C-alpha positions in Angstrom: 0.0 0.0 0.0 1.1 3.6 -0.7 -1.6 5.2 1.4 -3.3 4.4 4.8 -7.0 4.8 4.4 -8.3 3.1 7.6 -5.9 2.0 10.3 -8.6 0.0 12.1 -8.3 -2.6 9.3 -4.8 -3.5 10.6 -5.8 -4.0 14.2 -4.0 -7.0 15.7 -2.0 -7.6 12.6 1.8 -7.5 12.0 2.4 -4.5 9.9 5.5 -3.0 8.3 5.8 0.7 7.5 8.6 1.8 5.2 9.8 5.4 5.2 11.0 8.2 7.4 9.0 11.2 6.5 5.8 12.6 8.1 3.6 10.3 6.1 5.4 7.2 7.3 5.6 8.5 10.9 1.9 9.5 11.0 0.9 6.1 9.5 2.9 4.2 12.0 1.5 6.2 14.9 -2.1 5.8 13.7 -1.6 2.0 13.2 -0.2 1.5 16.7 -2.9 3.5 18.3 -5.5 1.3 16.6 -3.8 -1.9 17.9 -1.5 -3.0 15.1 2.0 -4.4 15.8 4.1 -2.1 13.6 7.7 -2.4 12.5 9.0 0.8 11.0 11.9 0.5 8.5 13.9 3.6 7.6 17.2 3.8 5.7 18.8 6.4 8.0 19.9 6.0 11.6 17.8 9.0 12.8 14.7 10.9 11.8 15.4 14.2 10.1 12.3 14.9 8.0 9.2 14.5 10.2 7.9 17.2 12.5 9.3 17.2 16.0 6.1 16.1 17.6 5.8 13.1 15.3 9.4 12.0 16.1 8.7 12.4 19.9 5.6 10.3 19.5 7.4 7.6 17.6 10.1 7.2 20.2 7.4 7.3 22.9 5.5 4.4 21.3 8.7 2.4 20.7 9.7 2.8 24.3 6.4 2.5 26.1 4.2 -0.1 24.5 0.5 0.6 24.2 -2.0 -1.7 25.7 -3.1 -2.9 22.2 -0.4 -2.1 19.6 3.3 -1.9 19.5 6.1 -0.2 17.6 9.5 -1.5 16.7 12.0 0.8 15.0 14.5 -0.8 12.5 17.0 1.9 11.7 19.0 2.0 9.5 17.6 -0.7 7.3 16.8 -1.3 3.7 14.0 -3.4 2.3 15.5 -6.4 0.3 12.3 -8.3 -0.4 8.6 -8.1 0.2 6.8 -11.5 0.3 3.2 -12.5 0.8 3.5 -12.5 4.6 7.0 -11.3 5.3 9.5 -8.5 4.6 13.3 -9.1 4.4 15.3 -6.2 5.8 19.1 -5.6 5.7 21.2 -3.4 8.0 24.3 -1.5 7.4 26.4 -4.6 7.9 24.4 -6.4 5.2 22.9 -8.8 7.7 19.3 -9.7 6.9 16.3 -10.1 9.1 12.9 -11.5 8.1 9.9 -9.6 9.6 6.4 -11.0 9.7 4.0 -8.7 7.8 0.4 -9.1 7.0 0.3 -5.6 5.5 3.1 -3.4 4.2 2.8 0.4 3.8 5.5 1.9 1.6 5.3 5.6 2.6 8.2 6.7 0.5 6.4 8.8 -2.1 5.3 7.5 -5.4 6.0 8.3 -9.0 3.6 10.8 -10.5 1.4 9.2 -13.2 3.0 11.2 -16.0 1.7 9.0 -18.8 -1.9 9.4 -17.6 -1.4 13.2 -17.5 0.0 13.2 -21.0 -2.9 11.0 -22.4 -5.3 13.3 -20.7 -3.9 16.3 -22.5 -2.6 17.9 -19.3 0.4 20.1 -20.0 3.4 19.4 -17.7 6.0 21.9 -17.0 9.6 20.9 -17.9 8.3 17.7 -19.6 10.8 16.2 -22.0 8.7 13.1 -22.6 9.3 9.5 -21.6 13.0 8.6 -22.1 14.5 5.1 -21.6 16.1 4.3 -18.2 19.3 2.8 -19.6 21.4 2.6 -22.8 20.4 -1.1 -23.1 16.7 -0.2 -23.1 17.3 2.6 -25.6 19.1 0.2 -28.0 16.6 -2.6 -27.7 13.8 -0.7 -29.3 13.3 2.8 -30.8 9.7 3.0 -29.7 10.7 5.5 -27.0 11.5 8.1 -29.7 7.8 8.5 -30.3 7.2 9.2 -26.6 9.6 12.2 -26.4 8.3 15.7 -26.3 9.6 16.7 -29.7 8.0 20.2 -29.7 10.0 21.0 -26.5 13.2 19.5 -27.9 12.7 21.3 -31.2 12.2 24.6 -29.5 15.4 24.1 -27.5 17.3 23.2 -30.7 16.0 26.2 -32.5 16.9 28.6 -29.7 20.4 27.0 -29.5 20.8 27.7 -33.2 19.6 31.3 -32.7 22.2 31.9 -30.0 24.9 30.3 -32.1 24.1 32.8 -34.8 24.1 35.7 -32.3 27.6 34.8 -31.1 28.8 34.2 -34.6 27.7 37.8 -35.4 29.1 39.2 -32.2 32.5 37.6 -32.2 35.0 39.2 -34.6 36.1 35.8 -35.9 32.5 34.5 -36.5 31.3 33.7 -40.0 28.2 36.0 -39.6 30.5 38.8 -38.4 32.7 38.4 -41.5 29.7 38.2 -43.8 28.2 41.4 -42.4 31.5 43.2 -42.5 32.3 42.2 -46.1 28.7 43.3 -47.2 29.2 46.6 -45.3 25.9 45.8 -43.5 24.9 47.3 -40.2 26.5 48.1 -38.0 29.6 48.4 -40.1 28.2 50.9 -42.5 28.0 53.4 -39.7 31.6 54.3 -40.4 30.3 56.7 -43.0 28.1 58.5 -40.4 31.1 59.0 -38.1 33.1 60.9 -40.7 31.0 64.0 -40.3 31.1 64.1 -36.5 33.9 65.2 -34.2 35.5 61.9 -33.2 36.0 62.8 -29.6 32.6 64.4 -29.0 30.0 62.4 -27.1 28.2 61.7 -30.3 31.3 60.7 -32.2 32.4 58.4 -29.4 29.0 56.8 -29.3 28.7 56.3 -33.1 32.2 54.8 -33.2 31.2 52.3 -30.5 28.1 51.5 -32.4 30.1 50.2 -35.4 30.8 47.0 -33.4 28.2 44.3 -33.0 29.4 43.9 -29.4 27.9 47.3 -28.6 24.4 46.1 -29.5 24.9 42.8 -27.7 25.9 44.6 -24.5 23.2 47.2 -24.8 20.5 44.4 -25.3 22.0 42.5 -22.3 21.8 45.6 -20.1 18.3 46.5 -21.2 17.1 43.0 -20.5 18.6 43.1 -17.0 16.9 46.4 -16.3 13.5 45.5 -17.8 13.2 42.0 -16.2 14.8 43.3 -13.1 12.0 45.8 -12.6 9.6 42.9 -13.3 11.3 40.9 -10.6 11.0 43.6 -8.0 7.3 44.0 -8.8 6.7 40.2 -8.5 8.9 39.5 -5.4 8.2 42.2 -2.8 11.1 41.8 -0.4 13.8 44.4 0.5 16.5 41.9 -0.2 15.3 41.3 -3.8 14.7 45.0 -4.4 18.3 46.0 -3.4 19.9 43.0 -5.0 18.2 43.7 -8.3 18.9 47.4 -8.3 22.6 46.7 -7.5 22.9 44.1 -10.3 21.2 46.4 -12.8 23.4 49.3 -11.8 26.6 47.3 -12.2 25.5 45.9 -15.6 24.6 49.3 -17.0 27.4 51.5 -15.7 30.8 49.6 -15.4 29.8 46.8 -17.9 28.2 48.9 -20.6 28.6 52.7 -20.3 32.1 52.6 -19.0 33.9 50.7 -21.8 31.6 51.8 -24.6 31.2 55.5 -23.9 32.7 57.0 -20.7 36.3 55.7 -21.0 36.6 56.4 -24.8 35.3 59.9 -24.2 37.5 60.7 -21.3 40.6 59.1 -22.9 40.0 60.7 -26.3 39.8 64.1 -24.7 42.9 63.8 -22.6 41.0 63.7 -19.3 42.7 60.5 -18.0 46.4 60.1 -17.1 48.4 58.7 -19.9 50.2 56.3 -17.6 46.9 54.8 -16.5 45.6 54.5 -20.1 48.8 52.7 -21.2 48.7 50.5 -18.1 45.1 49.5 -18.4 44.0 50.1 -22.0 46.9 49.6 -24.4 46.7 51.1 -27.9 45.6 48.8 -30.7 45.0 49.3 -34.4 42.1 46.9 -34.2 40.3 48.7 -31.4 37.5 51.1 -32.5 38.8 54.0 -30.4 42.5 53.1 -30.8 42.7 51.6 -27.3 41.4 48.4 -25.7 38.8 49.9 -23.5 37.0 46.5 -23.5 39.4 45.5 -20.8 37.3 47.5 -18.4 35.1 44.5 -18.1 37.9 43.2 -15.9 36.9 45.7 -13.1 33.9 43.5 -12.5 34.6 40.1 -14.1 37.4 38.7 -12.1 40.0 36.1 -13.3 39.5 33.3 -14.2 36.0 34.3 -15.3 37.6 36.8 -17.6 41.1 35.7 -18.5 42.2 38.1 -21.2 43.6 40.8 -18.9 46.0 38.2 -17.5 46.6 36.1 -20.6 48.4 38.9 -22.7 51.4 38.8 -24.9 53.4 41.0 -22.5 52.5 41.5 -18.8 50.0 44.2 -18.1 51.2 44.9 -14.6 48.2 47.1 -13.7 45.8 44.3 -14.6 47.9 41.7 -12.9 47.7 43.6 -9.7 44.0 44.2 -10.0 43.2 40.6 -10.9 45.4 39.3 -8.0 43.6 41.5 -5.5 40.2 40.6 -6.9 40.6 36.9 -7.1 42.8 36.2 -4.1 41.9 39.0 -1.6 38.6 40.7 -2.2 36.5 37.8 -3.3 37.7 35.4 -0.5 37.0 38.2 2.0 33.5 38.7 0.7 32.8 35.0 0.7 34.1 34.6 4.3 31.4 36.9 5.6 28.6 36.7 3.0 29.2 33.5 1.0 29.8 32.9 -2.7 26.6 34.8 -3.5 28.2 38.1 -2.5 29.8 38.0 -5.9 27.6 35.6 -7.9 24.3 37.0 -6.7 25.2 40.7 -6.3 28.0 41.6 -8.7 28.5 39.2 -11.6 26.8 40.0 -15.0 26.0 36.3 -15.5 24.1 36.4 -12.2 22.4 39.6 -13.2 20.8 38.0 -16.2 20.0 34.8 -14.3 18.3 36.7 -11.5 16.2 38.9 -13.8 15.5 37.2 -17.2 15.9 33.8 -15.6 13.8 34.5 -12.5 10.7 32.7 -13.8 12.7 29.6 -15.0 14.4 28.6 -11.7 12.5 25.4 -11.5 13.9 24.2 -14.8 17.3 23.5 -13.3 17.8 19.7 -13.2 18.4 18.1 -9.8 19.8 14.8 -8.7 23.1 13.0 -8.2 23.6 12.4 -11.9 23.5 16.1 -12.7 25.7 16.9 -9.6 28.5 14.9 -11.2 28.6 17.6 -14.0 29.6 20.1 -11.3 33.2 18.8 -11.7 33.3 20.3 -15.2 33.9 23.7 -13.6 36.7 22.3 -11.5 38.4 20.9 -14.7 38.1 24.3 -16.5 39.5 26.0 -13.4 42.5 23.7 -13.4 43.1 24.4 -17.1 43.0 28.1 -16.4 45.7 27.7 -13.7 47.8 25.6 -16.1 47.5 28.3 -18.7 48.5 30.9 -16.1 51.6 28.8 -15.3 52.5 28.5 -19.0 51.9 32.2 -19.5 54.3 33.1 -16.7 56.9 30.7 -17.9 56.7 32.1 -21.4 57.1 35.6 -20.2 60.3 34.6 -18.4 61.6 32.4 -21.2 59.8 33.5 -24.4 59.7 31.5 -27.6 60.0 28.1 -25.9 57.7 25.0 -25.4 55.6 26.9 -22.8 54.6 29.6 -25.2 53.9 27.1 -28.0 51.7 25.1 -25.7 50.0 28.2 -24.2 49.1 29.5 -27.7 47.8 26.1 -28.8 45.6 25.6 -25.7 44.3 29.1 -25.5 43.8 30.1 -29.1 45.1 27.4 -31.5 44.1 23.9 -32.5 45.2 22.0 -29.5 45.9 18.3 -30.2 45.0 18.8 -33.9 41.2 19.1 -33.2 39.5 22.3 -34.6 37.9 24.5 -32.0 39.4 22.6 -29.1 40.9 25.6 -27.4 40.0 27.5 -24.3 38.9 30.7 -26.0 36.4 29.1 -28.2 35.3 26.1 -26.2 34.9 27.8 -22.8 34.2 31.5 -23.5 32.1 31.1 -26.7 30.6 27.6 -26.7 30.0 27.0 -23.0 29.6 30.5 -21.6 27.8 31.8 -24.6 26.0 29.6 -27.1 25.1 26.8 -24.6 24.6 28.9 -21.5 22.1 31.2 -23.2 20.8 28.6 -25.6 19.4 26.5 -22.7 18.2 29.4 -20.7 14.5 28.8 -20.8 14.8 25.0 -20.6 17.6 24.2 -18.1 17.7 27.4 -16.0 19.7 30.7 -16.4 22.4 29.3 -14.0 23.5 26.5 -16.2 26.9 28.1 -16.9 27.3 29.3 -13.3 26.6 25.9 -11.7 28.4 23.5 -14.1 31.2 25.3 -16.0 32.2 28.7 -14.5 35.9 28.4 -13.4 35.6 31.4 -11.0 32.6 29.7 -9.3 34.7 26.5 -9.0 37.5 28.5 -7.3 34.9 30.2 -5.0 33.7 26.7 -3.9 37.1 26.3 -2.3 36.8 29.6 -0.5 33.2 28.9 0.6 34.4 25.9 2.6 35.8 28.4 5.1 32.8 30.8 5.0 30.7 31.9 7.9 27.7 32.4 5.7 24.7 30.0 6.1 21.1 29.7 5.3 19.6 29.2 8.8 16.6 26.9 9.2 13.9 26.7 11.9 13.0 23.0 11.8 9.8 23.4 13.7 8.3 25.4 10.9 9.3 23.1 8.0 6.3 21.3 6.4 8.4 19.4 3.9 6.7 21.0 0.9 9.9 21.0 -1.1 9.3 24.5 -2.5 12.8 25.6 -1.4 14.5 22.9 -3.4 12.3 23.2 -6.5 13.1 26.9 -7.0 16.9 26.5 -6.4 18.5 27.1 -9.8 21.8 25.8 -8.4 20.3 22.3 -7.9 20.7 22.3 -4.1 18.5 20.0 -2.0 17.6 22.9 0.4 14.8 20.9 2.1 17.2 18.3 3.4 18.9 21.0 5.5 15.6 22.6 6.5 14.1 19.3 7.7 17.1 18.8 10.0 17.2 22.4 11.2 20.8 22.6 10.1 22.4 25.7 8.7 22.9 25.1 5.0 26.5 25.4 3.9 26.3 24.1 0.3 29.1 26.0 -1.7 26.8 26.2 -4.7 24.5 28.7 -3.0 24.5 32.1 -4.8 22.3 34.0 -2.3 19.6 34.5 -4.8 17.1 34.3 -1.9 14.6 32.3 -3.9 14.3 29.5 -1.3 14.0 32.0 1.6 11.4 34.1 -0.3 9.4 31.2 -1.5 9.1 29.2 1.8 5.5 29.5 2.8 6.2 29.1 6.6 9.3 31.3 6.9 11.7 28.5 7.8 14.7 30.0 6.2 16.8 33.2 6.7 20.3 34.4 5.8 22.9 34.5 8.6 26.4 33.6 9.8 27.8 31.0 12.1 31.0 30.4 13.8 32.6 27.8 11.5 34.3 25.9 14.3 31.3 25.6 16.7 28.3 26.2 14.5 27.0 28.9 16.8 24.8 31.5 15.1 26.6 34.8 15.4 24.5 37.0 13.0 21.2 37.1 11.3 20.7 39.3 8.2 18.6 42.4 8.8 17.8 42.9 5.1 14.7 40.7 5.1 14.4 38.2 2.3 11.4 36.2 3.5 8.0 37.4 2.5 6.4 35.2 5.2 8.6 36.7 7.9 7.7 40.2 6.6 4.0 39.4 6.9 4.6 38.0 10.4 6.3 41.2 11.5 3.4 43.3 10.1 0.8 41.2 11.8 2.7 40.8 15.0 2.7 37.0 14.9 6.5 36.5 14.8 7.7 33.8 17.1 11.2 33.9 18.7 13.8 32.5 16.4 14.7 28.9 17.2 18.3 28.2 18.0 20.3 26.7 15.1 23.6 26.3 16.9 
């Protein structure tokens, strides 16, 4: 049985209940109180999911037998076999025990009847259709191809193709870029319009920037962040989301768009910036629209190894080397120590800005589970490659022209190992961070790049191990609704922490506040703990929970439970 309809039907019978959540606990309690002899099998050695009163009642029944029924706890055990009148359990030492059982209640959840919903014409969110469970099953018959959701798969493929075209037009080496340039199509034909305008005037600087496709890409990116950021603020009415979104939009618009495209070219072209600073930060280049590489200003926000090109230069740019070192190895670790990885990913980074605004309504599309968690190591691999390239770059600066420089050029820009496009610049920055990351945005969440491939995020995972930041949980309030986990676009099982009342310290957390804001009972809040003792030393005053805000307004707030 998967549901308990009438516990009186099991009176006087040997009954086994399988599971460790509230459903299993309440079923076992009801059965014992109606006179059944119950054995409760749970795979863990302690209860972490049920309400506290249910756990207390279970231990009470197991310790003090009722006049009619009884309860025996078998923990931790797994069910090996269910027979007609018995159940075989195994413990952590792989020793088996046979339990008499007239009835068995498997209260471990059940698979949703997706096929029935599909046949009934009910539209399912994030439904890819019915795929085979194994390669063997897939190869044995091709019937499963007809059960896939081809409209959804086709839409994903079409959008991936669209984003591929966008990046081919945006990148100077892309085939669409070259086609547009050779045809003197927009935006390249704007060169004629610039000729009649003073080059260092505000209009001249703007028109010069507008000759590059990257100008329109960055403008569109910034506009989307602002528009959907406003929409997010309207939809999610918490002070945390309001200030987070305003900060993300401001950083995207000013230092990541106006600064490199208009402000710096205008100031530099009119002699309003020191020459030494310009030479140190923005070297001259015949390929740059304004004669200098003002695009390097992205490095003020996008730290190494998220943006590698201010470090991976032909000759050392000492100003940038100093800035990047301070960013990556001083400022970011410091921020993470106090406020977690999300201090950068959720409040500063442009990738996070788009994910928290345009991607706000697609959080639940991020896949969860152990299989997907294995892909998290991809970012670690990319991070290692970035550090190897850094080592090769330093060696080739000291001893130019040797094997280190040849290897560095091959891995970063060339055809490494003789395979076209197998180089860091194209594979990581264009394919993974661009085409795929944006191509799967509405199907696999806006944090696909951030979670799986970002090398800076991988480095920050190491820093986060020493952080004081936690998401604190009041276990008494948790109703195991799983809302917190479902909206996490980093794939974290937030509910597993909330059910235990443990501060969540998963390094994937980006402080987006979705779990805190969505929780219907106000279980979660941001805070800090003493890493060595787990003692709560700070609770954030910038409220991120809508439920807690409503409790404050109505005066129904309960004293915060200790999470030490």
